[in-house]
C-alpha positions in Angstrom: -37.0 -124.9 58.6 -39.5 -127.7 57.9 -37.4 -130.8 57.1 -37.6 -134.4 55.9 -34.3 -136.1 56.6 -33.1 -139.5 55.6 -30.1 -141.2 57.2 -29.1 -144.2 55.1 -26.7 -147.1 55.7 -25.9 -149.1 52.6 -23.3 -151.8 52.1 -21.6 -152.6 48.8 -19.4 -155.5 47.9 -16.4 -155.3 45.5 -17.0 -152.1 43.6 -15.7 -148.8 42.3 -18.8 -146.7 42.7 -17.2 -143.3 42.1 -13.7 -142.7 40.6 -11.3 -139.9 40.8 -9.2 -138.5 37.9 -6.8 -141.5 38.1 -9.6 -144.1 38.1 -9.3 -144.9 41.8 -12.2 -145.1 44.2 -12.7 -141.8 45.9 -11.7 -141.5 49.5 -11.5 -139.1 52.4 -9.9 -138.9 55.8 -12.4 -138.8 58.6 -11.7 -139.4 62.3 -8.0 -139.9 61.4 -8.6 -142.9 59.1 -9.1 -143.3 55.4 -12.7 -143.9 54.4 -14.3 -144.9 51.1 -16.3 -142.0 49.6 -19.0 -141.4 47.0 -19.5 -137.8 46.0 -22.9 -136.2 46.4 -23.0 -135.3 42.7 -22.4 -138.9 41.7 -25.4 -140.1 43.7 -27.5 -137.2 42.7 -27.0 -138.1 39.1 -28.2 -141.6 39.8 -31.3 -140.3 41.6 -32.2 -137.8 38.9 -31.9 -140.5 36.2 -34.1 -142.9 38.2 -36.7 -140.3 39.0 -36.9 -139.3 35.3 -37.3 -142.9 34.3 -40.2 -143.4 36.8 -41.9 -140.1 36.2 -40.6 -138.4 32.9 -43.3 -135.8 32.8 -42.7 -134.6 36.4 -38.9 -134.9 36.4 -38.2 -133.6 32.9 -35.0 -131.6 33.6 -32.3 -131.6 31.0 -28.7 -130.5 31.7 -26.8 -129.6 28.5 -24.8 -127.0 26.7 -26.9 -127.7 23.6 -29.5 -125.1 24.2 -29.8 -124.1 20.5 -31.4 -127.3 19.3 -33.8 -127.3 22.3 -35.0 -123.8 21.4 -35.4 -124.8 17.7 -37.5 -127.9 18.8 -39.6 -125.7 21.1 -40.2 -123.2 18.3 -41.2 -126.0 16.0 -43.7 -127.3 18.6 -45.2 -123.8 18.9 -45.7 -123.6 15.1 -42.9 -121.1 14.3 -41.2 -121.1 10.9 -37.9 -122.8 10.6 -36.2 -119.5 9.9 -37.7 -117.9 13.0 -36.8 -120.9 15.1 -33.2 -120.8 14.0 -33.1 -117.0 14.7 -34.6 -117.5 18.2 -32.0 -120.2 18.9 -29.1 -118.0 17.7 -30.4 -115.0 19.8 -30.8 -117.1 23.0 -27.5 -118.8 22.7 -25.9 -115.4 22.1 -27.5 -114.0 25.3 -26.3 -116.9 27.4 -22.8 -116.7 26.1 -22.1 -118.7 23.0 -19.2 -121.1 22.4 -17.5 -121.9 19.1 -19.8 -124.8 18.4 -23.1 -123.9 16.9 -26.0 -124.0 19.3 -23.8 -124.4 22.4 -23.5 -122.2 25.5 -20.3 -122.0 27.5 -21.5 -123.9 30.6 -24.1 -126.6 31.3 -27.6 -125.2 31.7 -30.4 -127.0 33.5 -33.7 -126.5 31.8 -36.9 -128.4 30.8 -39.1 -128.6 27.7 -41.7 -126.2 29.3 -39.0 -123.7 30.1 -37.8 -123.7 26.5 -41.4 -123.3 25.2 -42.0 -120.4 27.6 -38.9 -118.6 26.4 -39.9 -119.0 22.8 -43.6 -118.2 23.4 -42.8 -115.0 25.4 -40.3 -113.9 22.7 -42.7 -114.7 19.9 -45.6 -112.9 21.5 -43.5 -109.8 22.3 -43.1 -109.1 18.6 -39.6 -107.8 19.5 -37.9 -109.9 16.8 -39.1 -108.6 13.4 -38.8 -110.3 10.0 -36.2 -107.7 9.1 -34.1 -108.7 12.1 -34.3 -112.4 11.2 -33.2 -111.8 7.6 -30.3 -109.6 8.8 -29.2 -112.1 11.4 -28.9 -114.8 8.7 -27.2 -112.4 6.3 -23.9 -113.2 4.6 -22.7 -109.8 5.6 -21.1 -110.6 9.0 -21.0 -107.0 10.1 -24.7 -106.5 9.5 -25.5 -109.9 11.1 -23.5 -109.2 14.2 -25.1 -105.7 14.6 -28.6 -107.1 14.3 -27.9 -110.0 16.5 -26.7 -107.7 19.3 -29.8 -105.5 18.8 -32.1 -108.5 18.9 -30.3 -110.0 21.9 -30.7 -106.8 23.9 -34.4 -106.7 23.0 -34.9 -110.3 23.9 -32.9 -110.5 27.1 -35.8 -109.8 29.5 -37.6 -112.9 28.1 -35.0 -115.1 29.7 -36.5 -114.2 33.1 -39.0 -117.0 32.4 -36.2 -119.5 32.6 -36.1 -119.0 36.3 -39.8 -119.0 37.2 -41.7 -122.0 36.0 -40.3 -125.5 36.3 -43.6 -127.3 36.9 -42.5 -130.1 34.6 -39.0 -130.2 36.2 -39.3 -131.1 39.9 -35.6 -132.2 39.6 -34.6 -128.5 39.0 -36.7 -127.4 42.1 -35.1 -130.1 44.2 -31.5 -130.0 42.9 -31.3 -126.3 42.0 -29.6 -124.4 39.2 -26.7 -122.1 39.3 -25.9 -119.6 36.5 -22.9 -117.5 37.4 -23.4 -115.0 34.6 -27.0 -114.2 35.5 -28.2 -114.5 39.1 -31.9 -114.2 38.0 -31.7 -117.6 36.4 -30.4 -119.3 39.6 -32.7 -121.5 41.6 -31.8 -122.7 45.1 -32.3 -126.4 45.4 -34.6 -127.7 48.1 -32.6 -130.9 48.7 -29.3 -131.3 50.5 -26.8 -134.2 50.1 -23.8 -135.3 52.0 -20.9 -137.2 50.4 -21.4 -140.8 51.4 -18.6 -142.0 53.7 -17.8 -145.5 54.9 -18.6 -146.1 58.5 -15.3 -147.9 58.9 -11.7 -147.6 57.7 -11.2 -148.7 54.1 -8.1 -149.5 52.1 -8.5 -149.9 48.3 -7.2 -153.1 46.7 -6.0 -153.9 43.1 -7.6 -156.3 40.7 -5.1 -157.7 38.2 -6.8 -158.9 35.0 -5.9 -160.3 31.6 -7.8 -160.5 28.3 -7.4 -163.4 25.9 -6.8 -162.8 22.2 -9.1 -165.3 20.6 -7.2 -165.4 17.3 -3.7 -165.8 18.8 -2.2 -169.2 18.5 -0.6 -170.6 21.7 2.2 -172.1 19.7 3.2 -168.7 18.4 2.5 -166.6 21.5 1.0 -168.0 24.7 0.8 -164.5 26.4 -2.4 -162.6 27.1 -3.8 -160.1 24.6 -3.9 -157.4 27.3 -3.2 -157.1 31.0 -4.0 -154.4 33.5 -5.1 -153.5 37.0 -8.1 -151.6 38.4 -8.7 -150.4 42.0 -11.7 -151.4 44.0 -13.0 -151.4 47.5 -16.0 -152.6 49.5 -17.7 -150.6 52.3 -20.8 -149.8 54.3 -21.7 -146.2 53.6 -23.5 -143.6 55.6 -25.3 -140.9 53.5 -27.6 -138.0 54.4 -30.3 -136.5 52.4 -32.4 -133.5 53.5 -35.4 -131.8 51.9 -36.2 -128.2 52.8 -40.0 -128.4 52.6 -40.4 -124.6 53.1 -38.2 -123.9 50.1 -40.1 -126.4 48.0 -43.4 -124.9 49.0 -42.2 -121.3 48.4 -41.4 -122.1 44.8 -45.2 -122.2 44.1 -44.4 -124.6 41.2 -46.7 -127.4 42.1 -50.3 -127.9 43.3 -51.0 -130.1 46.3 -51.3 -133.3 44.2 -48.0 -132.6 42.3 -46.2 -131.6 45.5 -47.0 -134.9 47.2 -46.0 -136.8 44.0 -42.7 -135.0 43.9 -41.9 -135.9 47.4 -42.9 -139.5 47.1 -41.0 -140.1 43.9 -37.9 -138.2 45.1 -37.8 -140.2 48.3 -38.2 -143.5 46.4 -35.5 -142.6 43.9 -33.2 -141.5 46.7 -33.5 -144.8 48.4 -33.4 -147.0 45.3 -30.8 -145.4 43.1 -27.3 -146.7 42.8 -24.2 -145.2 41.2 -23.5 -147.1 37.9 -19.7 -147.0 37.6 -18.2 -150.3 36.4 -21.5 -152.0 36.6 -20.5 -154.4 33.8 -17.4 -155.6 35.5 -18.1 -155.0 39.2 -21.8 -155.2 39.5 -22.6 -154.1 43.1 -26.2 -152.8 43.2 -27.6 -153.1 46.6 -30.4 -151.5 48.6 -30.1 -149.8 52.0 -29.6 -152.0 55.1 -31.2 -149.3 57.3 -32.9 -146.0 56.9 -33.8 -143.5 59.7 -36.4 -141.1 58.4 -37.1 -138.0 60.4 -39.6 -135.2 59.9 -38.9 -132.2 62.1 -38.4 -128.4 62.4 -34.9 -126.9 62.8 -31.6 -126.8 61.0 -30.4 -129.8 58.9 -28.3 -132.2 60.9 -25.9 -134.9 59.7 -25.3 -138.0 62.0 -21.9 -138.7 60.4 -20.2 -138.1 63.7 -21.6 -141.4 64.8 -18.8 -142.9 62.8 -16.0 -140.4 63.7 -14.6 -143.4 65.6 -14.6 -146.0 62.8 -16.6 -149.1 63.3 -14.2 -151.9 64.1 -13.8 -155.1 62.0 -15.6 -158.1 63.4 -16.9 -161.5 62.3 -20.4 -159.9 62.3 -19.5 -157.4 59.7 -20.0 -153.6 59.7 -23.8 -153.2 59.1 -25.2 -154.2 62.5 -22.6 -152.1 64.4 -23.2 -149.2 62.1 -27.0 -149.3 62.8 -26.4 -149.4 66.5 -24.0 -146.4 66.4 -26.4 -144.4 64.2 -29.4 -144.9 66.5 -27.2 -144.2 69.5 -26.0 -140.9 68.0 -29.5 -139.7 67.2 -30.7 -140.5 70.7 -27.7 -138.7 72.2 -28.3 -135.6 70.2 -32.0 -135.6 71.0 -31.4 -135.8 74.7 -28.4 -133.4 74.9 -29.7 -130.7 72.7 -33.5 -131.1 73.4 -34.2 -131.9 69.7 -37.7 -132.9 68.8 -39.3 -134.4 65.8 -42.8 -134.6 64.3 -42.3 -138.1 63.0 -39.6 -140.8 63.1 -39.4 -144.2 61.3 -36.8 -146.9 60.9 -36.7 -149.1 57.8 -34.7 -152.3 57.8 -34.9 -155.9 58.9 -38.0 -156.6 61.0 -38.9 -152.9 60.9 -41.0 -150.6 58.7 -41.1 -150.8 54.9 -40.3 -148.2 52.2 -43.9 -147.5 51.4 -44.5 -146.9 55.2 -41.5 -144.5 55.3 -42.8 -142.6 52.3 -46.3 -142.3 53.7 -45.1 -141.1 57.1 -42.6 -138.6 55.7 -45.2 -137.1 53.3 -48.1 -136.9 55.7 -50.8 -134.2 55.1 -49.1 -131.7 57.5 -46.3 -131.3 54.9 -48.7 -130.3 52.0 -48.6 -126.7 50.8 
């Protein structure tokens, strides 16, 4: 496997980056001690959002149950009549498994504008859906409408194969993947791999007691607060791993050489720069990585989390410097012990390389399709 791997250390002050169902910062036991944790899906959401903001035409993926309106919009862009667009939307939603709400499917579906247009175009050009079918589907006679909808859905089902083939405007789908349990043909294996971010040291959450003032309440009548409450928070230095399976990304044949390099550059930049946004208005904690070890190599993906199986100990110098030392030490140990080799390595941090240099080195010409 041809890989790009990023090992990132990132310190956050008072924050609640990722909450559980009770509103508490997520945690995990590792090395026998409690650690702060940020789930991979939380950070992936932040990365997808930033990549889309920077390159909306290249990272155009949309994740939603509201497939019907997207089909209608695609049909409208392709010049279909409103009646035909509505019928196409009804048929596609029916194939994917409709929910009670109009235009919704049962589970979130990951798609892009070009995917929706391809489905509509293939369906339209197939001439499988006749005007008679469209009229019957919108008929007040429910029995007739359901019969024709089933007939039209069976005829149109093969056009959904396009949903899994071309995502040239949705690099995020190629990188993060798509899983559709009801139809394996729509599933796309993502080329990126993410660990849950774990603190390099033991962490115990704390409570913030707060009160809110009622501006209209008179102290003479009631001097108490308008509202009181508590929220949990922590602060931690996190280790996180991100890997890119370059072979899988190339095999998709979704991008030409220029697009391929742009995808990698923008993905790496978003991965480094994106921050989870939870409680940003009350516990703003955005920060950038203190250290990045970038590696390009052949072999199986490899986390360096065991560098912190023995938690970094508290000291007056903080956790970052010790975490950097332990991470580098772990990588050097693994290279020596297991004869691991790499095509390129780069370290980003104080008095070391820069992010642009990391991107250039990780996306060198040898990685192009």
